[in-house]
Each structure stands twice: as structure tokens, then as C-alpha cells.
N, C-alpha and C positions, 0 to 999 in steps of 0.2 A: 520586304526581302532575304528571312525566313521560308518562306511560302514558296521561292522562287527557287529557290536552294536545294528543298524537298522536293521539289518538284524533278529539280536538272539530278538529283539522289535516284530520286526513281527511276526515271525513265532511263540510266546507265544502268541499275540493278535489272530492270526489266530486260534491256537489251544483249544483257550478258546471264541471263537466265536461258533467254532465247536462243542464243548462241549454242551453249552447252546440247540444246534438244533437236541442233541444226541433219544433225547426221541421222539418216533415213535406214532403217533396216530393211532388208531386202525379206518379202515372207513368201513361198514356197507352198500349193496346195501340195505336191508329191516332191520326191524326189525325181523322178523321170523330169519334171517340169525345171527342177533346177539343172540336171543334168544336158536338157536339150538348149538351154539358156548360157551353159559354158559353153558346150562346144557350136553356134552362133558368137561364140565370141570368142574362140579360139582360131590361130591361123593351123590349118592341117599339112600333113606330108602323106602321099601313096610313101607305101612302101618300097616303087620304085622307085620314087624321089631320095628318099634315105639309102634304098642298097649304095646309088651316085653318089652319097656326100659322102658314105659309108668308102667307096671304089677311090674319091675326090680330093676330099678335103681332108686341113690336118687338124684343124683349131672348133671343138666337138664335142660333146658330150652323150650318151644316152644315158638313161635312166628308167630303166624298168619297174614299175610302183606298185607292183602286186607285192604281195606279198615273199617273205624268203624261203616258205614250201615247197611253193608254188614256183620259182623262180629258180629254186635247184636242181626242177622236172625239166627244164629247157631256156631258154632265153637269149636274145640278139646275141651273137658273141662279139666283145668288148662291154655289154653292159656295163650298168652299175647297178646293182639293186638298194633303191628308199624306197622301200613300204610308203606310201600315202600319207598315212597317220605318223611319220616322223619326218615327212621332207622338212619341213620349213625347219625345222632342226638340225637338219643334219648337217654334218659337214666335211660330207662328201660334196660335194657342190660348191664352190663360194667364189669361184669366174663370173663376175654379171655379166662382164664379153662374152663369153663361149657360147656359143650355140646351142641350148640345150633340145634335144628333143626324147621324144620323153614315151612313153606306153604301157600298157594294161594290156589284160585279154582282150577287153573289144572296144576300148576309147573312154566309157563312161569315166573310171576312176581319175585316166591322165587327164581328160577335162579340167577336171575338177583342179588338180595337182596343175597342169598350167595359169591357170586362172590364181593358184596361189601366187606361183616363181613369175609371174608378172606384176601381182602384187607388190611385192616383193625387187622390181625393180630387173627382173631380169632382162635383157636387151633382147633374145631374139629366144623363145619360144616355141615349139612348134609340134604337136602332137602328132604319132602317127594313128592315122587313117584307120580303124579298125583291128587298132593293137597286133598283138602275138600270133590270134589267128588269121587275122590276112596276110602276116609276114609268114609263117609254118608253111600259109597254104603256096605261098610263092616261091618262097624260099626253103625245100626241107631239108635240104640238106647245107644250109646255114645257120644252124641253132648248134648252142652249148647246156649242157647239163652238167651238174655239179655248180661249186661258185665262180667258176672260171677263173681263176688263181687270186679271186678277189675276195674278202671278209665278206660275209651279210654282216655282219655285228658293226654298232658303230664303237666306234674311239670312243671311249667313256675317259674325259677329260678328271684328273684330281683335284675334289673339290678346296677351294680355293679358304685358306683359312685366316681369322679377323676380320673386321668389320660388319657386319649387319647377320652378312649372311653367313656368321663362324658360330662354330659350338658356343656356349657360356660359358 
């Protein structure tokens, strides 16, 4: 009886330990390979398609995931600057039902950013194929410099006091 209990507990332990290691981590040979896979999994939109969205739709947000210093030099009017490294933590986008169109200079950062948004359960995420380079080539008159009236800085939330994260 004790042997059966011991074997049963050992089997349960083995199952639990194997479940802890069941998540596989994808390893890439290069950044190019990672970007290529992300692009294959991304939904792309041509710049003409984005222009049509801008002209006709109302519920969407355009995210420029380049760094702020590049954004102020020129960007798609109405876009919001959220650098790729801050995207997952940004409070600038929060409605997961709102369509998100995301771009960078040439689509490499934006496909990785789109992959993150999909993992965060944003329902409609599309990458502007060719990014800013294709946009400015097709619509040089439709560009904006500066911050576009929108702060490029994140809103800093005041630290909460008390609890585990407060000062001792």
C-alpha cells in the first residue's frame, strides 16, 4: 500500500515538473530570422490602404514605434509616438478593440511591436508595409514635424504608497 502511494506521489511530482518545463523558447540564429518570422505572422497594410483608413474610418490609432527624436523629424499626421521598447508598458493605447496601425522606418521594428500587441490581445493590429519610408515616398505632403501637439513623453503615474511596493 505504501509502495503504491509512493509511486502515485512520484508520478504526480513527475507530471508537475514536466508541466513546468513545457513552455518552449524559440531561439533564432539572427535578428533577421526573428524579424522574418514576425513579418510572416503579421497582417500588413499598404500605405494606400492606410491612407484610405485615415480618410474613411473613425475608430483606429496609428502608432509610430520609432524613437522620439526620429518621430519629431517627421511622422504620419495624427500618429502617436510609442517607441518599440516602451510599447508594452505604454498608457497611450489601451482599447484592445480599437484597430492599431503600427509603423517604423521600414517595418522591421513594427512587425516585432505588432507581435507584442497581438500577444497582449489587441484584436486588430496591422503593420504599415514599408513603414515611414514608403509613406513619405507616396505622400510627401502628408507628413508632420514636431510632436504633433501630442507629448512624446509618457505620463508618469505617481508611486503608490503602502503595500509591498511602498517605502519601508
